[in-house]
C-alpha positions as a Markdown table, in Angstrom:
| # | Residue | x | y | z |
|---|---|---|---|---|
| 1 | Met | 102.3 | 125.1 | 116.3 |
| 2 | Leu | 101.7 | 122.9 | 119.4 |
| 3 | Arg | 103.0 | 119.3 | 119.5 |
| 4 | Ala | 101.5 | 116.4 | 121.5 |
| 5 | Trp | 103.0 | 113.1 | 122.5 |
| 6 | Val | 102.4 | 110.1 | 124.8 |
| 7 | Trp | 104.1 | 106.7 | 125.1 |
| 8 | Glu | 102.5 | 103.3 | 125.5 |
| 9 | Asp | 104.1 | 100.5 | 127.6 |
| 10 | Ser | 103.6 | 96.8 | 127.1 |
| 11 | Gly | 105.0 | 95.6 | 130.3 |
| 12 | Ser | 106.9 | 92.5 | 129.4 |
| 13 | Met | 110.2 | 94.1 | 128.4 |
| 14 | Ala | 112.6 | 95.1 | 131.2 |
| 15 | Gly | 113.9 | 98.6 | 131.3 |
| 16 | Pro | 112.6 | 100.1 | 128.0 |
| 17 | Asp | 114.1 | 103.4 | 126.8 |
| 18 | Val | 110.7 | 104.7 | 125.6 |
| 19 | Leu | 107.1 | 104.0 | 126.4 |
| 20 | Val | 104.7 | 104.6 | 123.4 |
| 21 | Val | 101.0 | 105.0 | 124.2 |
| 22 | Gly | 98.6 | 104.2 | 121.3 |
| 23 | Gly | 98.5 | 101.3 | 118.9 |
| 24 | Gly | 97.2 | 103.2 | 115.9 |
| 25 | Ile | 99.3 | 103.6 | 112.8 |
| 26 | Val | 101.2 | 106.7 | 114.0 |
| 27 | Gly | 102.1 | 105.1 | 117.4 |
| 28 | Leu | 103.2 | 101.9 | 115.7 |
| 29 | Ala | 105.2 | 103.8 | 113.1 |
| 30 | Thr | 106.9 | 105.7 | 115.9 |
| 31 | Ala | 107.7 | 102.6 | 117.9 |
| 32 | Arg | 109.0 | 101.0 | 114.8 |
| 33 | Ala | 111.4 | 103.9 | 114.0 |
| 34 | Leu | 112.6 | 104.0 | 117.6 |
| 35 | Ala | 113.4 | 100.3 | 117.7 |
| 36 | Leu | 114.6 | 99.7 | 114.1 |
| 37 | Glu | 116.3 | 102.9 | 113.2 |
| 38 | His | 117.6 | 104.1 | 116.6 |
| 39 | Gly | 118.1 | 100.7 | 118.4 |
| 40 | Leu | 116.1 | 101.9 | 121.4 |
| 41 | Gly | 114.1 | 99.6 | 123.7 |
| 42 | Val | 110.4 | 100.2 | 123.2 |
| 43 | Glu | 107.2 | 99.2 | 124.9 |
| 44 | Leu | 103.9 | 100.1 | 123.2 |
| 45 | Leu | 100.6 | 100.1 | 125.1 |
| 46 | Glu | 97.3 | 100.0 | 123.3 |
| 47 | Ala | 94.1 | 100.5 | 125.4 |
| 48 | Glu | 91.8 | 98.4 | 123.2 |
| 49 | Ala | 91.9 | 94.6 | 122.9 |
| 50 | Arg | 93.4 | 94.9 | 119.4 |
| 51 | Leu | 95.6 | 97.2 | 117.5 |
| 52 | Ala | 94.3 | 99.8 | 115.0 |
| 53 | Ser | 90.9 | 99.6 | 116.5 |
| 54 | His | 89.8 | 103.2 | 115.7 |
| 55 | Gln | 90.9 | 105.6 | 113.0 |
| 56 | Thr | 93.5 | 103.3 | 111.4 |
| 57 | Gly | 91.0 | 100.4 | 111.2 |
| 58 | His | 88.0 | 102.4 | 110.1 |
| 59 | Asn | 89.3 | 104.5 | 107.2 |
| 60 | Ser | 88.8 | 103.9 | 103.5 |
| 61 | Gly | 92.4 | 102.9 | 102.7 |
| 62 | Val | 93.4 | 105.9 | 100.5 |
| 63 | Val | 97.1 | 106.7 | 100.0 |
| 64 | His | 97.0 | 110.4 | 99.5 |
| 65 | Ser | 99.0 | 112.2 | 96.9 |
| 66 | Gly | 99.5 | 115.6 | 98.6 |
| 67 | Leu | 97.3 | 117.5 | 96.2 |
| 68 | Tyr | 95.5 | 119.5 | 98.9 |
| 69 | Tyr | 98.4 | 120.9 | 100.9 |
| 70 | Arg | 99.9 | 124.3 | 100.7 |
| 71 | Pro | 103.2 | 124.1 | 98.7 |
| 72 | Gly | 106.2 | 124.3 | 101.0 |
| 73 | Ser | 104.2 | 123.3 | 104.1 |
| 74 | Val | 105.3 | 120.6 | 106.5 |
| 75 | Lys | 102.2 | 118.6 | 105.5 |
| 76 | Ala | 103.0 | 118.7 | 101.8 |
| 77 | Ala | 106.6 | 117.6 | 102.4 |
| 78 | Thr | 105.6 | 114.9 | 104.9 |
| 79 | Cys | 102.9 | 113.5 | 102.6 |
| 80 | Ala | 105.3 | 113.3 | 99.6 |
| 81 | Ala | 108.0 | 111.5 | 101.6 |
| 82 | Gly | 105.6 | 109.3 | 103.5 |
| 83 | Arg | 103.6 | 108.3 | 100.4 |
| 84 | Glu | 106.7 | 107.0 | 98.6 |
| 85 | Ala | 108.0 | 105.3 | 101.7 |
| 86 | Leu | 104.7 | 103.6 | 102.2 |
| 87 | Tyr | 104.5 | 102.4 | 98.6 |
| 88 | Arg | 108.0 | 101.0 | 98.9 |
| 89 | Tyr | 107.2 | 99.3 | 102.2 |
| 90 | Val | 104.0 | 97.6 | 101.1 |
| 91 | Ala | 105.6 | 96.4 | 97.9 |
| 92 | Glu | 108.4 | 94.9 | 99.9 |
| 93 | Arg | 106.0 | 93.3 | 102.4 |
| 94 | Gly | 103.6 | 92.0 | 99.8 |
| 95 | Ile | 100.7 | 94.0 | 101.3 |
| 96 | Ala | 97.8 | 94.5 | 99.0 |
| 97 | His | 97.9 | 98.0 | 97.4 |
| 98 | Glu | 97.5 | 99.8 | 94.1 |
| 99 | Arg | 98.6 | 103.2 | 92.8 |
| 100 | Cys | 95.3 | 103.5 | 91.0 |
| 101 | Gly | 94.9 | 107.3 | 90.7 |
| 102 | Lys | 91.8 | 109.4 | 91.3 |
| 103 | Val | 89.7 | 112.0 | 89.5 |
| 104 | Val | 88.7 | 115.2 | 91.3 |
| 105 | Val | 85.5 | 116.5 | 89.6 |
| 106 | Ala | 84.1 | 120.1 | 89.5 |
| 107 | Val | 80.3 | 119.9 | 88.9 |
| 108 | Ala | 79.5 | 123.6 | 89.2 |
| 109 | Glu | 80.9 | 126.9 | 87.9 |
| 110 | Ala | 81.7 | 128.0 | 91.5 |
| 111 | Glu | 84.0 | 125.1 | 91.9 |
| 112 | Leu | 86.3 | 125.8 | 88.9 |
| 113 | Ala | 88.4 | 128.4 | 90.7 |
| 114 | Arg | 89.0 | 126.0 | 93.5 |
| 115 | Leu | 89.9 | 123.3 | 91.0 |
| 116 | Asp | 92.4 | 125.7 | 89.5 |
| 117 | Glu | 94.0 | 126.2 | 93.0 |
| 118 | Leu | 94.2 | 122.4 | 93.5 |
| 119 | Glu | 95.9 | 122.1 | 90.2 |
| 120 | Arg | 98.4 | 124.8 | 91.1 |
| 121 | Arg | 99.1 | 123.2 | 94.4 |
| 122 | Gly | 99.5 | 119.8 | 92.9 |
| 123 | Arg | 102.0 | 121.0 | 90.3 |
| 124 | Ala | 103.9 | 123.1 | 93.0 |
| 125 | Asn | 104.1 | 119.9 | 95.1 |
| 126 | Gly | 105.7 | 118.0 | 92.3 |
| 127 | Leu | 102.9 | 115.5 | 91.6 |
| 128 | Ala | 103.8 | 113.4 | 88.6 |
| 129 | Gly | 101.3 | 113.0 | 85.8 |
| 130 | Leu | 98.8 | 115.5 | 87.0 |
| 131 | Glu | 96.3 | 116.2 | 84.1 |
| 132 | Arg | 93.5 | 118.8 | 83.7 |
| 133 | Leu | 90.4 | 117.2 | 82.2 |
| 134 | Asp | 87.4 | 118.5 | 80.4 |
| 135 | Gly | 84.1 | 116.6 | 80.5 |
| 136 | Ala | 85.2 | 114.1 | 77.9 |
| 137 | Gly | 88.5 | 113.6 | 79.8 |
| 138 | Ile | 86.6 | 112.8 | 82.9 |
| 139 | Arg | 84.5 | 110.2 | 81.1 |
| 140 | Ala | 87.7 | 108.7 | 79.6 |
| 141 | Arg | 89.0 | 108.1 | 83.1 |
| 142 | Glu | 85.7 | 107.3 | 84.8 |
| 143 | Pro | 83.0 | 106.5 | 82.2 |
| 144 | Arg | 80.1 | 107.0 | 84.6 |
| 145 | Ala | 81.3 | 110.2 | 86.2 |
| 146 | Ala | 80.3 | 113.7 | 84.9 |
| 147 | Gly | 81.4 | 117.2 | 85.5 |
| 148 | Leu | 82.5 | 120.5 | 84.0 |
| 149 | Ala | 86.2 | 119.9 | 84.6 |
| 150 | Gly | 88.4 | 117.6 | 86.5 |
| 151 | Leu | 91.9 | 116.7 | 87.6 |
| 152 | Trp | 93.5 | 113.3 | 87.1 |
| 153 | Val | 95.9 | 112.5 | 90.1 |
| 154 | Pro | 97.8 | 109.3 | 89.3 |
| 155 | Glu | 99.9 | 109.4 | 92.5 |
| 156 | Thr | 96.8 | 108.5 | 94.7 |
| 157 | Gly | 96.4 | 104.9 | 95.7 |
| 158 | Ile | 94.7 | 102.4 | 97.9 |
| 159 | Val | 96.1 | 100.0 | 100.6 |
| 160 | Asp | 94.9 | 98.0 | 103.6 |
| 161 | Tyr | 96.0 | 100.1 | 106.5 |
| 162 | Gly | 95.1 | 97.3 | 109.0 |
| 163 | Ala | 97.6 | 95.1 | 107.3 |
| 164 | Val | 100.2 | 97.9 | 107.4 |
| 165 | Ala | 99.6 | 98.4 | 111.1 |
| 166 | Ala | 100.1 | 94.7 | 111.7 |
| 167 | Ala | 103.3 | 94.7 | 109.8 |
| 168 | Phe | 104.6 | 97.7 | 111.8 |
| 169 | Ala | 103.8 | 95.8 | 115.0 |
| 170 | Ala | 105.7 | 92.7 | 113.7 |
| 171 | Asp | 108.7 | 95.0 | 113.0 |
| 172 | Val | 108.7 | 96.3 | 116.5 |
| 173 | Arg | 108.6 | 92.8 | 118.0 |
| 174 | Ala | 111.3 | 91.6 | 115.6 |
| 175 | Ala | 113.5 | 94.4 | 116.8 |
| 176 | Gly | 113.1 | 93.3 | 120.4 |
| 177 | Gly | 110.3 | 95.7 | 121.4 |
| 178 | Thr | 107.0 | 94.7 | 123.1 |
| 179 | Val | 103.5 | 95.5 | 121.9 |
| 180 | Thr | 100.6 | 94.9 | 124.3 |
| 181 | Ala | 96.9 | 95.4 | 123.7 |
| 182 | Gly | 94.3 | 95.8 | 126.4 |
| 183 | Ala | 96.7 | 98.0 | 128.4 |
| 184 | Arg | 94.8 | 101.2 | 129.1 |
| 185 | Val | 97.1 | 103.9 | 130.6 |
| 186 | Gly | 95.9 | 105.9 | 133.6 |
| 187 | Arg | 98.0 | 108.3 | 135.5 |
| 188 | Ile | 101.3 | 109.5 | 134.0 |
| 189 | Val | 104.0 | 111.0 | 136.2 |
| 190 | Ala | 107.4 | 112.4 | 135.1 |
| 191 | Gly | 110.0 | 112.1 | 137.8 |
| 192 | Arg | 113.6 | 113.1 | 137.9 |
| 193 | Gly | 114.9 | 110.1 | 135.9 |
| 194 | Ala | 111.9 | 108.4 | 134.4 |
| 195 | Val | 108.2 | 108.6 | 133.4 |
| 196 | Glu | 105.9 | 106.2 | 135.3 |
| 197 | Val | 102.5 | 105.2 | 134.2 |
| 198 | Thr | 99.8 | 103.1 | 135.7 |
| 199 | Val | 97.9 | 100.6 | 133.7 |
| 200 | Ala | 94.2 | 99.8 | 134.2 |
| 201 | Gly | 93.8 | 96.5 | 136.1 |
| 202 | Gly | 97.0 | 97.0 | 138.0 |
| 203 | Gly | 100.6 | 97.4 | 137.2 |
| 204 | Arg | 103.1 | 100.2 | 136.5 |
| 205 | Arg | 105.5 | 100.9 | 133.7 |
| 206 | Ser | 108.4 | 103.3 | 133.6 |
| 207 | Ala | 111.0 | 104.5 | 131.1 |
| 208 | Pro | 113.2 | 107.5 | 130.6 |
| 209 | Phe | 110.8 | 108.9 | 128.0 |
| 210 | Leu | 107.2 | 108.6 | 126.9 |
| 211 | Val | 105.4 | 109.4 | 123.6 |
| 212 | Ala | 101.7 | 109.5 | 123.3 |
| 213 | Cys | 99.9 | 109.0 | 120.0 |
| 214 | Ala | 96.5 | 108.3 | 121.5 |
| 215 | Gly | 94.2 | 109.5 | 118.8 |
| 216 | Leu | 90.6 | 110.0 | 120.1 |
| 217 | Glu | 91.9 | 110.1 | 123.6 |
| 218 | Ser | 95.0 | 112.2 | 123.0 |
| 219 | Asp | 93.9 | 115.3 | 124.9 |
| 220 | Arg | 92.8 | 113.2 | 127.9 |
| 221 | Val | 96.1 | 111.3 | 127.9 |
| 222 | Ala | 97.9 | 114.7 | 127.9 |
| 223 | Arg | 95.8 | 115.9 | 130.9 |
| 224 | Ala | 96.5 | 112.6 | 132.7 |
| 225 | Ala | 100.2 | 113.6 | 132.4 |
| 226 | Gly | 99.5 | 117.1 | 133.9 |
| 227 | Leu | 99.7 | 118.9 | 130.5 |
| 228 | Glu | 97.3 | 121.4 | 129.0 |
| 229 | Pro | 97.1 | 120.2 | 125.3 |
| 230 | Gly | 95.8 | 123.6 | 123.9 |
| 231 | Ala | 93.0 | 121.9 | 122.0 |
| 232 | Arg | 90.0 | 119.6 | 122.6 |
| 233 | Ile | 89.3 | 116.5 | 120.7 |
| 234 | Val | 85.8 | 116.7 | 119.2 |
| 235 | Pro | 84.8 | 113.5 | 117.4 |
| 236 | Phe | 83.2 | 113.6 | 113.9 |
| 237 | Arg | 81.5 | 110.4 | 112.6 |
| 238 | Gly | 81.7 | 109.5 | 109.0 |
| 239 | Asp | 79.1 | 107.1 | 107.5 |
| 240 | Tyr | 79.8 | 105.0 | 104.5 |
| 241 | Phe | 77.6 | 103.3 | 102.0 |
| 242 | Glu | 78.9 | 100.4 | 99.8 |
| 243 | Leu | 78.0 | 99.8 | 96.2 |
| 244 | Ala | 76.1 | 96.6 | 95.5 |
| 245 | Ala | 78.1 | 94.0 | 93.6 |
| 246 | Gly | 76.2 | 94.7 | 90.4 |
| 247 | Ala | 77.0 | 98.4 | 90.6 |
| 248 | Arg | 80.8 | 98.3 | 91.4 |
| 249 | Gly | 81.6 | 98.6 | 87.7 |
| 250 | Met | 80.4 | 102.2 | 87.9 |
| 251 | Val | 83.6 | 103.2 | 89.6 |
| 252 | Arg | 87.1 | 102.3 | 88.3 |
| 253 | Gly | 89.2 | 103.9 | 91.0 |
| 254 | Leu | 88.6 | 107.0 | 93.1 |
| 255 | Ile | 86.2 | 109.8 | 92.3 |
| 256 | Tyr | 86.3 | 112.9 | 94.6 |
| 257 | Pro | 84.5 | 116.3 | 94.6 |
| 258 | Val | 86.2 | 119.6 | 94.9 |
| 259 | Pro | 86.4 | 120.2 | 98.7 |
| 260 | Asp | 85.1 | 123.1 | 100.6 |
| 261 | Pro | 88.3 | 125.1 | 101.6 |
| 262 | Asp | 86.6 | 126.2 | 104.9 |
| 263 | Leu | 86.4 | 122.6 | 106.2 |
| 264 | Pro | 89.0 | 119.9 | 107.0 |
| 265 | Phe | 86.8 | 117.3 | 105.2 |
| 266 | Leu | 87.0 | 116.2 | 101.6 |
| 267 | Gly | 83.3 | 115.6 | 101.0 |
| 268 | Val | 81.5 | 112.3 | 100.1 |
| 269 | His | 83.4 | 110.4 | 97.4 |
| 270 | Phe | 83.9 | 107.0 | 95.8 |
| 271 | Thr | 86.8 | 104.7 | 96.8 |
| 272 | Arg | 87.5 | 101.3 | 95.3 |
| 273 | Arg | 89.2 | 99.2 | 98.0 |
| 274 | Val | 91.9 | 96.6 | 97.6 |
| 275 | Asp | 89.3 | 93.8 | 98.0 |
| 276 | Gly | 87.4 | 95.1 | 95.0 |
| 277 | Thr | 84.5 | 96.6 | 97.0 |
| 278 | Val | 83.6 | 100.3 | 96.4 |
| 279 | Glu | 82.8 | 102.6 | 99.3 |
| 280 | Ala | 80.8 | 105.8 | 99.0 |
| 281 | Gly | 81.2 | 108.4 | 101.7 |
| 282 | Pro | 82.0 | 109.5 | 104.3 |
| 283 | Asn | 79.9 | 112.4 | 105.5 |
| 284 | Ala | 81.0 | 114.3 | 108.6 |
| 285 | Val | 78.7 | 114.8 | 111.5 |
| 286 | Leu | 79.4 | 115.7 | 115.1 |
| 287 | Ala | 79.5 | 112.5 | 117.2 |
| 288 | Trp | 78.4 | 112.3 | 120.8 |
| 289 | Arg | 80.7 | 109.4 | 121.6 |
| 290 | Arg | 84.4 | 109.3 | 120.9 |
| 291 | Ala | 84.3 | 105.6 | 119.9 |
| 292 | Gly | 80.7 | 105.7 | 118.6 |
| 293 | Tyr | 80.4 | 103.7 | 115.5 |
| 294 | Ser | 76.6 | 104.0 | 114.9 |
| 295 | Arg | 74.3 | 106.9 | 114.2 |
| 296 | Thr | 72.8 | 106.6 | 117.7 |
| 297 | Ser | 75.9 | 106.2 | 119.8 |
| 298 | Phe | 76.0 | 108.4 | 122.8 |
| 299 | Ser | 78.2 | 108.9 | 125.9 |
| 300 | Leu | 77.1 | 111.5 | 128.5 |
| 301 | Ala | 80.8 | 112.0 | 129.5 |
| 302 | Asp | 81.9 | 112.5 | 125.9 |
| 303 | Ala | 79.0 | 114.8 | 125.0 |
| 304 | Ala | 79.6 | 116.9 | 128.1 |
| 305 | Thr | 83.3 | 117.2 | 127.3 |
| 306 | Thr | 82.3 | 118.7 | 124.0 |
| 307 | Leu | 79.5 | 120.9 | 125.2 |
| 308 | Val | 81.4 | 122.6 | 128.1 |
| 309 | Tyr | 84.3 | 123.5 | 125.8 |
| 310 | Pro | 84.2 | 127.2 | 124.8 |
| 311 | Gly | 85.7 | 126.4 | 121.4 |
| 312 | Phe | 82.6 | 124.4 | 120.5 |
| 313 | Trp | 80.2 | 127.3 | 121.0 |
| 314 | Arg | 82.5 | 129.5 | 118.9 |
| 315 | Met | 82.7 | 126.9 | 116.2 |
| 316 | Ala | 79.0 | 125.8 | 116.1 |
| 317 | Pro | 77.5 | 129.1 | 114.6 |
| 318 | Arg | 80.0 | 129.2 | 111.8 |
| 319 | His | 79.1 | 125.8 | 110.5 |
| 320 | Ala | 75.5 | 125.5 | 111.6 |
| 321 | Arg | 74.1 | 125.3 | 108.0 |
| 322 | Val | 76.6 | 122.7 | 106.9 |
| 323 | Ala | 76.1 | 120.7 | 110.1 |
| 324 | Trp | 72.3 | 120.6 | 109.7 |
| 325 | Ala | 72.7 | 119.4 | 106.1 |
| 326 | Glu | 75.1 | 116.7 | 107.2 |
| 327 | Tyr | 72.8 | 115.4 | 109.9 |
| 328 | Arg | 69.8 | 115.2 | 107.5 |
| 329 | Arg | 72.0 | 113.3 | 105.0 |
| 330 | Ala | 73.2 | 110.9 | 107.8 |
| 331 | Phe | 69.7 | 109.7 | 108.4 |
| 332 | Ser | 68.5 | 109.7 | 104.8 |
| 333 | Arg | 69.6 | 107.3 | 102.1 |
| 334 | Arg | 67.9 | 109.4 | 99.5 |
| 335 | Arg | 69.9 | 112.6 | 100.5 |
| 336 | Phe | 73.1 | 110.6 | 100.7 |
| 337 | Val | 72.7 | 109.2 | 97.2 |
| 338 | Ala | 71.7 | 112.6 | 95.9 |
| 339 | Ser | 75.1 | 113.9 | 97.0 |
| 340 | Leu | 76.8 | 111.0 | 95.3 |
| 341 | Arg | 74.9 | 111.5 | 92.1 |
| 342 | Arg | 76.5 | 114.9 | 91.7 |
| 343 | Leu | 79.6 | 112.8 | 90.7 |
| 344 | Val | 78.0 | 109.7 | 89.2 |
| 345 | Pro | 74.6 | 110.8 | 87.9 |
| 346 | Asp | 73.4 | 107.2 | 87.0 |
| 347 | Leu | 73.6 | 106.0 | 90.6 |
| 348 | Arg | 70.3 | 104.8 | 92.0 |
| 349 | Glu | 69.2 | 104.3 | 95.6 |
| 350 | Asp | 69.1 | 100.5 | 95.2 |
| 351 | Asp | 72.7 | 100.5 | 94.0 |
| 352 | Val | 74.0 | 101.2 | 97.5 |
| 353 | Arg | 73.7 | 99.7 | 101.0 |
| 354 | Arg | 74.8 | 101.0 | 104.3 |
| 355 | Ala | 78.3 | 99.9 | 105.3 |
| 356 | Gly | 80.5 | 100.9 | 108.3 |
| 357 | Cys | 81.6 | 104.2 | 109.7 |
| 358 | Gly | 84.6 | 105.8 | 111.2 |
| 359 | Val | 85.2 | 108.5 | 113.9 |
| 360 | Arg | 87.7 | 111.2 | 113.2 |
| 361 | Ala | 89.6 | 112.7 | 116.2 |
| 362 | Gln | 89.2 | 116.4 | 115.2 |
| 363 | Ala | 91.2 | 118.9 | 117.3 |
| 364 | Leu | 89.2 | 122.1 | 118.0 |
| 365 | Gly | 90.9 | 125.2 | 119.3 |
| 366 | Arg | 89.5 | 127.5 | 122.0 |
| 367 | Asp | 88.9 | 130.1 | 119.3 |
| 368 | Gly | 86.5 | 127.7 | 117.5 |
| 369 | Arg | 88.9 | 126.8 | 114.7 |
| 370 | Leu | 88.9 | 123.2 | 113.4 |
| 371 | Leu | 92.6 | 122.5 | 113.4 |
| 372 | Asp | 93.9 | 120.9 | 110.3 |
| 373 | Asp | 97.6 | 120.6 | 111.2 |
| 374 | Phe | 99.6 | 118.7 | 113.7 |
| 375 | Val | 99.1 | 119.7 | 117.3 |
| 376 | Trp | 101.8 | 118.8 | 119.9 |
| 377 | Ala | 102.3 | 119.2 | 123.6 |
| 378 | Glu | 105.5 | 118.4 | 125.4 |
| 379 | Ala | 107.1 | 118.4 | 128.8 |
| 380 | Glu | 110.2 | 117.0 | 130.4 |
| 381 | Arg | 110.6 | 113.4 | 129.3 |
| 382 | Met | 107.3 | 113.5 | 127.3 |
| 383 | Leu | 106.0 | 114.2 | 123.8 |
| 384 | His | 102.2 | 114.1 | 123.1 |
| 385 | Val | 100.7 | 114.1 | 119.6 |
| 386 | Ile | 97.3 | 115.8 | 120.1 |
| 387 | Asn | 96.2 | 116.1 | 116.5 |
| 388 | Ala | 97.5 | 113.9 | 113.6 |
| 389 | Pro | 95.2 | 114.8 | 110.7 |
| 390 | Ser | 95.1 | 113.4 | 107.2 |
| 391 | Pro | 97.5 | 112.4 | 105.7 |
| 392 | Ala | 98.7 | 110.8 | 108.9 |
| 393 | Ala | 98.1 | 107.2 | 107.7 |
| 394 | Thr | 99.7 | 107.9 | 104.3 |
| 395 | Ala | 102.7 | 109.7 | 105.9 |
| 396 | Ser | 103.0 | 107.4 | 109.0 |
| 397 | Leu | 106.5 | 106.2 | 108.2 |
| 398 | Ala | 107.7 | 109.8 | 107.7 |
| 399 | Ile | 105.9 | 111.0 | 110.8 |
| 400 | Gly | 107.2 | 108.1 | 112.9 |
| 401 | Arg | 110.7 | 108.8 | 111.8 |
| 402 | Glu | 110.4 | 112.5 | 112.7 |
| 403 | Ile | 109.0 | 111.7 | 116.1 |
| 404 | Ala | 111.7 | 109.1 | 116.8 |
| 405 | Ala | 114.4 | 111.5 | 115.8 |
| 406 | Arg | 113.1 | 114.1 | 118.2 |
| 407 | Val | 112.9 | 111.6 | 121.0 |
| 408 | Lys | 116.4 | 110.4 | 120.4 |
| 409 | Ala | 117.7 | 113.9 | 120.5 |
| 410 | Arg | 115.8 | 114.6 | 123.8 |
| 411 | Leu | 117.3 | 111.4 | 125.3 |
| 412 | Glu | 120.8 | 112.3 | 124.2 |
| 413 | Ala | 120.5 | 115.8 | 125.6 |
| 414 | Ala | 119.3 | 114.4 | 128.9 |
| 415 | Ala | 122.1 | 111.9 | 129.2 |
């Protein structure tokens, strides 16, 4: 398993021990752990004008239970530890959240074996209160949902991740660290005693160590440091609809389909958010701009980066049928609602309206595999996180602690 890291520098703090690049939730959690738990001087640099501008600020706010992950895997253990740490943190900070539970619904005979496997994984991962449901049991939990069988997963919850990210940033500052937005990192050079970075608009930062958690730009940041990340970030856009105010009562909590095991996406689903609104989605379509938050967003440079990558041409034929269906659904309210009606049959087209979208930083291997695990790249005085897939937001506190511990060990070994 590869590992990727880059550090962001804020510039106002003299002589930091670590530069952290990236102001999403993983970068902020890492900076927080370095400053609070290890007493290190930290500067965090975020390229955009505000923190959590991309994946952290555009997701649906789900606190994942760990249902989907292979028992005994790093992702399963990290999700469990991170989930409980997050619930404790948001309760202490008074951040809006709810452990509301979700229902996973099988609507076809072909999905029942996959539902069996999810139940097995959930029980092996120690999920409390997991319950197998028949059709009547589904309706008892979600009266407007329908299916052949389901799973009730009470550990799942909802939270405002933007508020969590802001709280992490406040923790970093309170511990003496610096967090600076609008500081896009350019060239990164590791010397004998320090890593030096240039910041767009002028200025340099340096520190004994650098960590990069750069999300959609993670592979490019690694290359700016002279590393080969071993994967290419290929962006996938997810579109959301929102239930109209009069239709929100159709969904009590979260309603999910049984996912396709060949894809790292969970399928369109219903999510009640902490503000009471209900989102429906997302789909997953290849995006032609890394920060493209509309169906027509396009960047020639980003598109070319995807199209010249050998892994793309190995991946595309494998998923061509699914990709075509996703694109058709992206531009058709009727098709999108038809997918949602598999879970909630009474839903009508006028019950939904278009809402926002998000872009997922999906790592793609040269062999054409969509990578669904952490990908890292490291060199002297640097760690780069290339891929931080779901449940990265849920497990951010646990991931940040793991990264910080590795950095502290590297600094001590170099001392």
